N, C-alpha and C positions, 0 to 999 in steps of 0.2 A: 611500184618503185621502190627501188631499193632502201633497206631499213639501215638503222645504225643502233649498234648495241653500246652500250657504256652504263657505267657504273656511276647514276646520279645521286647525288646526296651522300657520299662517302663520308664518314665521320672519322675521328681519330678512334681508336679502339674497334672499329670495326674490322672484323678479321675476313669473311666471307660472304657473297654474293650472287645467288642465281637470276641471270634474267629471265624477266616472266615469258619472253616468248622464244619457243624453243625451235620455230620453223624460219630455216635458215635461207637465204635466198642470194644465188651466185650475184656478184656486185655488190653485196652490201659492204658496211664497215663495222669494223670493230674499233671502239675508242679505247685504248688501255692510257692510264695515267701514271703519272710517276709514282713507285712504291707500290705499283700493282702489275697482276700478272691476270690474262686471261687463259683458259682453258677450254677446249671443245669437249664435251665429254658425250658419249653416246653407249649406250648399252653397256654400261658399267666399265667403261674403257676411257682413260684420260687419252688426247689424241695432242694434238698441235697446241703449244705453250705459244701465248702472243707476248713479248715483252713490251714495255712502253711505247706507244706512238699509235697512228691510224695507218689499220690493217684492211685490206680489201681483199674481200671472199674471192677468190680465184683458186683454180688449181696450182699454180706456182706458189702462191702464198701459204697454200694448209696441204703439205704434201702428204701427211699420214692420213687425214679423215680423206682425203683423194684416194689414198690407196686402199682404204677401206671401201670407199663407196663404188669405186672404180667395177666391182661386181655386179652392180645394179645398171639395168640397161636405162639409159637418158641420165644419168646422174648431173650431167653437167647442164643441163638444159631445164631442170625440174627444179622446185624447193627441196630440202632434204630437212630432216629432222635430227636436231643435236641442241644440246644446253650449252650454253655459255656461262661457265664459272668462274666470276672474278674473285681472285685471293690477294690480300694486302701481304705485302713484303717487308713492311714496318718492326721496328720492335715491337715487343709487346711484354706490359706487368700483369701479371696474375699473382693472387692471393688465396689461401689455403688455409684451413683448419680443421680439427679433428681430433677426436680420443682414440689413446691406443694402452700399450702397456709394454713393460721392458722386459728383459730377457729375465730380472728377480723377478717379475710379476709384479710389480709396482705399477700403480695406475698413472696416465699419463696423459697431460692434455696439450696440444701444441698448434702453431699456428706459423706461418711462412709466406714467402714471397718469391716468386721465379719471372724469369726473364727470358723471354725466348723469341725465334723469329721463322718465317719459311723459307726454308733453302731450294727445296725443291717443288714446284707447286703441283706438278703431275702426281708425284708422290702422297704429295697432301690431301690433292683431290680423291684420287683414290682410295686411300684408307681411311680419310676423314668423311668427306662427301659422300661417296660410293658406299663403302662397306658399312659405315654407321650412319648413313643417310641425315648427314647434317647439312642443312642448306642455309643456315644463319648465323649471326657472330653469335646471337645468346645462346643457342645451345651448342656452338663450337667451344665458349666459356666455360661451358657448365660442363661439360665432358671432358674437358684438361683439368679443371677443378677439381674433378670425382677420379680420374687418375692420379694427381699428385696425392689426394688424399689416401687413397687406396693403396698405394706403393709405399707411402710414408707410414702407415698404419703396420705393412710386413717387414719393412726394414727395421722400425725403432725395435723392433721385439730382439733384433739381434744386439744390442747394447745393454749395458745393464744402467740401473738410474744414474749413480754417481759418474758414469762416463758422459751421458746425456747432461747432466747438470753443469759438469766442469770442463767438458770439451764441445762444446754447441758446433762450432765452426768445424772441427773435426768431424765429426756425425754428419754436419750437413755436408762436406767435399765425400765421405764415403758414399752416402745415398746417392748423390749426384753422379758419381761413376757407374751406380747401376741404372738409374734413369737414362743417362745421354744416350747410350747403344740403344735401347727400346723404343725412345722418342724419335729417334734419329733416322729410324725407317719410315715414322710416318713422313720423312721430308722437314722435320724440324729440328733447329739446332737450338740446344739448351744453352741458353749464354751465361747464366748463371740460377742457384737455386740456396735459397738462407732460410733456416729457421729461425725467425726472429724472436720466439721466446716457448718455452717449456714450464710446465709446472706440476704438479702431483698434491696428492690429498696433506692435509696437515698431519697425521700419521708418520705417512714418509717423507716429510719433509724435516720432522724430529729425528726419524732415525738417521737421515742424512746427514745431520748434525751432530751426532753423536759418534756416527761414524768417521765424520772429518774431526774430530777430536779425539780421536785414536782411541775409542771405548769399544769395546769387543763384542759380538753378539750375545755373550752370556750376559754380559753388565747391560748391553740394552733390556733384556728380557728381565732382569731385575729393577732396573728403573722403571718398566714398565708396570709390572706388580706393585712396586711401593707407591706408583701413582693412583694404579685402581684401587688400591688398598684405600689410600686418603682420601681419595672420590667417594668412596662406600662410605667409609668412617664419618666424612661429612655431611651426608645424606642420610646417617641415622638418626632415628628418633631423641629429641633432647640434645643434639648436636647444634652448635651454633654454625654459621657459614664459614668462619673463621679457623673450624677445628682441623679440616683436609688440608689448609695452607700452612699451618703451625706445625703438623705432623710430617708434613711431607718432606721438608728439610731434615728434621730428625732421624725420619725413617731411612732416607736416603744415606744419614750420618754412619747408622747402624749398617747400613749394608757395605759402605766405605770400610768401616773399622772389620768387619768380618770379614770380607776380602783379603785386608791386610794380613790379619791374624791367621787366615790360614794359607797365606804365603809364607810367614814368619814360621808357623809349625813344621811347613812343608821343607824349609832353608835345615832347622834345627834338626831335623829327624834325617838328615842326608848322613851327618856325622855325629859320633859320639866321643867324649870326653874321657879319659881314664880319670877318676879322682885320685888317684895316688901318684901317677907320673906325670899325667897329664898329657898322655900320647892320644891320637887320634885314632878311631878305632870304626869298623860298622858296628850298626846300631843292633846286627844280627848276632854280633860275639858274646860269648855267655863270660869270655875271661879275658882278662887284658893282654894281649902279645906281649906287652914290654916288662910287665912284672908280677901278671900272673893274678890280676885283683881282679874279685869275681865283679861282672859288670850288672849294671841294673837295678842295684839297691845303693840307698843312701851312703855317704861315706862313712857317718859314723857307726855303721853296722856291718859296712864290708867285710868280707873274710877274705884274710890273704894265705896262699898256698906256696909250697916250695916250689921253687922255680926247675930243681933237680929230680925230686921224686914225687911232687905233686901232693904232698902230707898237709893236711892243714895245718898254718901256723898259729901258735896261741899268742896273746898278746904278751910282749915283754922278752920273748925269744929271741937268743941271737944265733943260735945255731939251732937246726933242723933236728927236732928229736927224733927222726925217723931215718935220716942218713948222716947227719953231722955237717952236713954242708954250710958254710957260714952265711947266714942271710944279709941281703943288703936292705 
């Protein structure tokens, strides 16, 4: 008696189903429901794809498997062995999550979701069912989730932590561009991919906060040193719990003051002003190029020299005692 092959009890979320009876008799029927496809699968190859409707197993209705079986004597009179694989063509939503690290070696936790559909049932059965030996929906879901986790780990490492935190939508789009062609060859159309959330350790969250506040790497290192010092002193013998808390702001002020002082000194050292005529000159100059005053000494002890012959000028002289030039 001819058999009827059908995916009975299919539920929302089910992806793939293999009919338990692989002994097909000519004249049997394959019933394919809406949002389904049935593929005749034999010896690792997907043959005819049957769309929604009632299909009779005849040589005219399944030309690809017929062509393969035509090499066998009496193929049209005896049962033949082939698997009937049903695949859902509905849209599916998957979730994934894991741990990775960014380009700047920051630890990262992530989770997201993806939306997909089977566009090429034949390629899907070949790549997922045949090559991976996946014959049920749970195994297919686990395989795809694992794929998205591993792909996320490798691709998130191409971005810096601040990029992932501030531009998560852009990062999602960039990774989607990488995944789309890879998953498309499995007969799957990736509709959308989104990272719903990312996080890092408290230490790296602090670093990110300071970087966003405009603090450079050297300052972050100083603040971390101050924090560690206050924490250590707060735990020392005889110290109360509040020692570190009160010491921390003071040390930070000192670090800030030290940084500002260094900046002022640097600016002052850029030029030197002559104490006699007020002209600015290089700190490396020994004498003022405007009046000849010796530089690098206090004004009250400064020596003057004749601009004509360079002889020393004693206090009160109006004319140079060496060359007679009138002094200014």
